[in-house]
C-alpha distance (Angstrom), angle and dihedral (degrees) to the residues before:
residue distance angle dihedral
M1 . . .
P2 3.78 . .
K3 3.76 119.8 .
K4 3.85 112.1 -98.6
R5 3.85 114.5 -121.1
L6 3.77 126.2 -164.6
S7 3.81 113.4 -130.2
S8 3.83 96.9 -156.3
S9 3.71 116.5 107.8
V10 3.76 95.4 -165.2
I11 3.82 108.2 138.8
L12 3.90 118.7 -118.6
G13 3.77 100.7 -167.9
E14 3.83 105.8 -53.2
I15 3.75 95.4 -26.5
T16 3.80 127.8 78.1
R17 3.91 117.2 -130.4
S18 3.82 87.3 -114.9
V19 3.75 92.4 55.9
L20 3.76 89.3 45.1
D21 3.80 91.5 52.1
E22 3.75 93.3 48.9
Q23 3.83 96.2 46.6
F24 3.82 89.9 46.0
Y25 3.82 92.0 51.9
H26 3.86 89.9 50.1
C27 3.74 95.2 49.7
H28 3.83 95.9 51.5
Q29 3.88 101.0 54.3
G30 3.74 130.8 99.8
D31 3.82 93.8 -64.1
I32 3.77 90.0 72.1
A33 3.94 87.3 82.7
M34 3.79 93.1 47.3
F35 3.80 118.9 103.4
L36 3.77 125.3 -141.4
K37 3.94 101.8 -126.6
K38 3.61 99.5 -176.4
A39 3.75 94.1 72.1
W40 3.75 143.8 85.2
Y41 3.71 116.3 -105.3
V42 3.80 131.1 -176.0
A43 3.74 107.2 -104.1
A44 3.73 98.3 176.9
W45 3.78 146.6 -32.3
S46 3.71 107.0 -86.5
A47 3.79 92.2 -117.1
E48 3.76 89.7 57.7
V49 3.89 91.4 66.3
T50 3.73 114.2 80.8
P51 3.81 136.2 149.0
T52 3.84 85.9 -81.3
P53 3.87 106.3 87.7
V54 3.78 115.1 -114.9
A55 3.93 121.4 -152.0
R56 3.75 114.2 -141.5
R57 3.82 130.4 162.2
I58 3.76 114.0 -142.1
C59 3.88 123.9 -176.8
D60 3.87 85.5 -8.2
E61 3.84 91.2 -58.7
P62 3.81 122.3 119.4
V63 3.83 110.4 -119.8
V64 3.90 130.2 177.3
L65 3.80 118.0 -154.5
Y66 3.72 123.8 -162.0
R67 3.88 145.3 140.5
D68 3.65 123.4 -114.8
H69 3.77 126.2 -137.3
S70 3.75 92.5 -81.6
G71 3.86 91.6 54.9
R72 3.89 93.4 -106.5
I73 3.75 115.7 145.2
A74 3.90 119.3 -126.9
A75 3.61 137.6 -179.4
L76 3.85 127.3 -156.7
Q77 3.71 140.3 169.3
D78 3.73 104.9 -86.3
S79 3.76 95.0 -125.7
C80 3.87 128.2 85.6
C81 3.81 113.3 -127.0
H82 3.96 90.2 -134.9
R83 3.68 102.4 60.3
G84 3.76 108.9 -14.2
A85 3.75 97.3 -103.3
A86 3.81 116.3 159.4
L87 3.84 107.6 -99.4
S88 3.76 87.9 -154.6
V89 3.75 90.3 77.5
G90 3.79 90.6 54.4
R91 3.86 126.8 81.2
V92 3.75 140.5 -114.9
V93 3.78 115.4 -104.8
E94 3.82 133.7 175.9
R95 3.74 93.6 -85.2
G96 3.80 97.9 43.0
L97 3.84 138.7 -81.4
Q98 3.85 114.2 -11.9
C99 3.83 119.2 -151.2
G100 3.70 110.1 -122.2
Y101 3.81 93.7 -142.8
H102 3.88 105.9 58.0
G103 3.76 104.1 -6.4
L104 3.87 105.8 -106.2
I105 3.77 113.0 158.6
F106 3.78 124.2 -142.0
G107 3.84 128.2 -165.7
A108 3.85 122.0 -137.8
D109 3.72 87.3 -92.7
G110 3.75 91.0 62.7
I111 3.92 95.0 -113.4
C112 3.73 116.0 133.0
V113 3.84 110.7 -116.0
H114 3.83 101.4 179.0
I115 3.85 135.7 25.9
P116 3.84 111.8 -175.0
G117 3.77 114.0 -119.9
Q118 3.86 98.0 15.9
D119 3.79 136.1 75.1
Q120 3.91 97.7 -158.3
I121 3.80 114.7 79.9
P122 3.86 111.2 -164.7
S123 3.91 115.6 -133.5
T124 3.76 89.9 -119.9
A125 3.84 91.5 62.9
K126 3.73 95.4 102.6
V127 3.83 139.5 102.1
R128 3.77 130.4 -149.1
S129 3.75 115.2 -80.0
Y130 3.91 119.0 -157.2
P131 3.79 123.8 -148.6
I132 3.81 105.5 -113.5
V133 3.94 126.2 177.8
E134 3.78 129.6 -171.5
Q135 3.87 111.3 -135.8
D136 3.74 134.7 154.7
D137 3.87 93.0 -5.1
L138 3.80 92.1 -52.4
A139 3.67 135.3 101.1
W140 3.93 112.3 -136.1
I141 3.64 122.3 -159.0
W142 3.85 129.2 -158.9
M143 3.76 115.5 -143.5
G144 3.77 99.9 -175.8
P145 3.86 130.8 75.8
P146 3.83 108.1 -41.0
E147 3.79 92.8 -131.8
E148 3.83 89.7 62.1
A149 3.83 96.0 51.4
D150 3.83 108.0 121.0
P151 3.90 111.8 -176.9
G152 3.76 87.1 -163.9
K153 3.73 89.1 75.6
I154 3.78 95.7 57.5
V155 3.80 111.0 118.1
R156 3.81 109.7 -103.0
Y157 3.72 119.3 -138.8
P158 3.85 110.0 172.4
F159 3.83 93.0 174.8
H160 3.83 88.3 84.4
G161 3.70 87.4 64.5
D162 3.88 98.4 37.5
L163 3.86 111.5 100.4
K164 3.92 86.9 -156.5
W165 3.84 88.3 67.7
P166 3.98 105.2 51.0
Y167 3.66 108.5 -168.8
R168 3.88 145.6 178.8
S169 3.81 124.9 -151.0
Q170 3.69 141.2 -155.8
R171 3.81 142.7 -173.6
L172 3.72 119.9 -144.9
R173 3.82 125.4 -172.7
V174 3.86 106.4 -140.7
N175 3.84 124.0 -163.8
A176 3.79 94.2 -139.8
D177 3.79 141.3 84.5
Y178 3.83 107.1 -80.0
L179 3.81 90.8 -125.0
L180 3.68 91.5 62.8
L181 3.81 88.1 64.3
V182 3.88 90.7 47.8
D183 3.75 88.4 49.0
N184 3.84 87.7 53.2
L185 3.78 91.5 57.8
M186 3.73 94.0 46.4
D187 3.86 93.7 54.6
L188 3.79 106.4 52.0
T189 3.84 94.8 171.2
H190 3.77 84.6 95.3
L191 3.83 92.6 69.8
G192 3.65 97.4 84.4
Y193 3.70 94.5 50.2
V194 3.85 103.7 37.1
H195 3.88 96.0 32.4
S196 3.86 103.7 31.2
S197 3.79 90.3 132.6
T198 3.83 100.0 49.7
V199 3.85 125.1 16.0
G200 3.83 98.7 -7.7
G201 3.67 112.1 64.5
N202 3.80 120.8 162.5
P203 3.80 112.2 19.9
L204 3.83 95.5 -150.5
V205 3.83 88.3 57.9
H206 3.75 90.2 62.6
V207 3.82 94.9 42.9
E208 3.77 91.9 55.1
A209 3.83 96.4 39.6
K210 3.80 113.7 136.9
T211 3.79 99.8 -112.7
T212 3.86 133.7 -169.8
T213 3.73 130.1 177.7
A214 3.80 128.1 -167.6
Q215 3.74 132.6 -179.8
T216 3.72 117.3 -119.0
S217 3.88 130.3 -164.2
S218 3.87 87.1 -104.5
G219 3.70 101.0 34.4
L220 3.97 136.5 -63.9
K221 3.77 138.2 -29.5
L222 3.79 117.7 -150.4
T223 3.73 122.5 -167.9
R224 3.84 126.7 -174.0
R225 3.87 129.4 -176.0
M226 3.74 125.6 -169.1
F227 3.89 112.4 -173.6
N228 3.76 127.8 -159.1
S229 3.81 92.0 -4.2
P230 3.85 134.4 148.3
P231 3.77 111.8 -93.6
P232 3.72 119.4 -116.8
P233 3.85 120.7 -113.8
T234 3.73 96.6 -102.5
Y235 3.78 91.5 53.2
V236 3.93 92.6 48.9
K237 3.87 88.4 49.6
A238 3.80 92.4 50.6
V239 3.78 101.5 48.1
G240 3.74 109.9 1.9
F241 3.83 103.2 -114.9
K242 3.73 111.0 -163.6
G243 3.82 100.9 -168.2
N244 3.79 139.7 11.4
V245 3.77 121.8 -41.4
D246 3.83 141.4 -156.4
R247 3.76 108.2 -118.0
W248 3.81 130.4 -164.5
Q249 3.85 131.5 -169.9
E250 3.80 121.7 -171.7
F251 3.76 119.4 -177.1
K252 3.83 123.8 -176.2
Y253 3.82 112.3 -161.8
I254 3.82 112.2 -159.0
A255 3.80 113.5 -170.6
P256 2.91 129.1 -82.5
S257 3.74 103.8 17.7
T258 3.72 117.4 -33.0
V259 3.81 122.8 112.0
L260 3.80 124.1 -177.8
Q261 3.79 115.1 -162.0
W262 3.81 134.9 -164.1
S263 3.75 117.9 -178.3
G264 3.80 135.7 165.5
A265 3.76 149.6 132.3
V266 3.71 139.6 -137.5
D267 3.81 131.6 -169.1
A268 3.82 110.2 -68.6
N269 3.83 110.8 -88.5
L270 3.70 101.4 -146.4
E271 3.81 92.9 177.2
A272 3.82 93.7 55.7
P273 3.75 105.1 22.3
N274 3.80 93.9 173.0
A275 3.73 95.9 55.2
G276 3.64 117.4 136.2
P277 3.93 128.7 -121.3
R278 3.75 110.9 -50.2
E279 3.84 137.8 -167.0
G280 3.69 118.5 -89.3
G281 3.73 130.1 32.2
F282 3.89 117.5 68.6
S283 3.67 128.4 -26.7
L284 3.77 137.5 163.7
R285 3.77 139.1 171.8
I286 3.81 121.7 -148.0
F287 3.87 126.2 -168.7
H288 3.63 115.8 -151.2
G289 3.88 116.9 -166.2
I290 3.76 108.9 172.9
T291 3.83 114.2 -174.2
P292 3.89 124.5 -172.2
E293 3.78 113.6 -122.7
T294 3.81 96.2 173.8
S295 3.82 134.7 -21.8
T296 3.84 88.9 -79.5
T297 3.83 104.9 27.9
C298 3.81 135.3 56.2
H299 3.79 145.9 177.4
Y300 3.85 112.5 -117.4
F301 3.86 111.4 -158.2
W302 3.87 112.8 -174.5
S303 3.69 140.6 159.1
A304 3.75 132.3 -166.6
A305 3.82 116.7 -148.0
N306 3.93 121.6 -160.2
G307 3.81 111.7 -126.1
Y308 3.85 101.8 169.5
R309 4.01 110.2 46.0
Q310 3.75 98.1 22.0
D311 3.75 96.1 162.4
D312 3.78 92.4 53.7
P313 3.83 113.7 86.5
E314 3.73 90.9 -168.3
A315 3.79 91.4 59.2
T316 3.71 90.9 51.0
E317 3.87 89.6 51.1
Q318 3.85 92.7 46.8
L319 3.88 92.4 50.8
F320 3.85 88.6 50.5
E321 3.73 90.9 52.1
E322 3.79 93.0 47.4
I323 3.80 91.8 49.9
N324 3.69 92.4 46.1
V325 3.71 92.9 56.8
A326 3.76 90.5 48.3
F327 3.93 91.6 50.3
A328 3.81 90.2 48.9
E329 3.79 86.7 56.1
D330 3.74 89.6 51.7
K331 3.83 93.0 46.3
A332 3.96 90.2 52.0
M333 3.85 93.0 47.2
I334 4.02 94.4 45.2
E335 3.69 94.4 45.9
L336 3.72 92.9 54.3
Q337 3.73 87.8 45.7
Q338 3.85 90.1 54.3
L339 3.83 88.9 52.8
R340 3.76 93.6 51.2
L341 3.91 93.1 47.8
K342 3.74 89.9 50.0
E343 3.70 92.6 50.7
L344 3.68 100.3 38.7
G345 3.82 105.7 22.7
E346 3.89 125.8 -136.0
G347 3.75 101.7 -96.7
A348 3.83 93.7 105.1
L349 3.85 97.0 46.0
I350 3.73 120.0 116.3
A351 3.86 135.3 -151.5
I352 3.76 126.4 -125.8
Q353 3.73 135.5 -168.8
S354 3.83 95.2 -92.0
D355 3.94 86.1 60.3
K356 3.76 92.3 75.5
A357 3.83 98.4 100.8
R358 3.80 91.2 38.5
L359 3.74 93.7 54.8
S360 3.80 90.9 45.7
M361 3.76 88.5 53.7
R362 3.75 91.3 50.8
R363 3.80 91.7 47.6
A364 3.79 91.3 52.8
L365 3.80 92.7 48.5
N366 3.87 92.6 45.6
G367 3.78 88.7 52.6
L368 3.80 90.1 57.0
L369 3.90 91.5 44.7
S370 3.77 90.9 49.8
R371 3.93 91.7 51.6
E372 3.76 91.8 47.1
T373 3.72 98.4 48.3
G374 3.86 95.8 36.0
């Protein structure tokens, strides 16, 4: 059936309806379930990985994470080459990870170093090893060809090591396509509806936000400004705003699934309403690392860093609880969205003006997928 095109040339922002329709169609085809393999994904928070093996599915591949006796982190395919037993139910011994079924031991490179009862170890006795790097309190895994893994391309997030930005972190397992969570961060008009009691506030403020998007070498930057607007409840709890505020939201999307957020507000500056972000007031930084598990489930690694009362542990805890509530609201909404999309499909969905950044994100990712798959 031919692709439907809209004939109207009415401008929605900077994109005509016909272009919106074409881009939306492209971004909701079979490639939505494909995973970019030549990429670094968050596999775990560093603190999650201990000498006790952890099973995790990433890009629909079974992976086991563990630390060896020297404290070095390792990632192997979670399947013994002998009988296919899950290595994640084994244990770490001095020479490596020992299969809990028949006792074979594998080094961090995946090569078998011991088989009980025999001296000769065949060259085929090995399992896949994944490049994995610890950086900024996160364990990043490379899912593509090992020889192409470049640690220099891992997303840097120095705020996890900056004492001026105390933070708390969380991992959620979400029953939804990972791209639905990235979509959610690229269309922030949902804030006033889904998060009215926490970080959202007035829905109209978000709909009318001054929004700009710009392509970057690694993805997309989304900037939103809301001048002389009522502060949302979370902001009032944090710093006690008495009147309207000037708000900013900056989101950096780094393909395929990392989003770095800086949001905040200061008292409304009626004399200079177009002033940029300033010191004081309320400020937070959120790291979003969204890792596909399967085509309809994902791991959501996030942290919330306190940028307003940094010497007050209670403020950091309060901020975490507020954001945790908001993300639980997102989780509930998006999991239901996934169920409806699975049941009814996406063919009848439409695009609206607020989809501009989301569509740009999908276009950037589709370009990478096309180059990787040829």
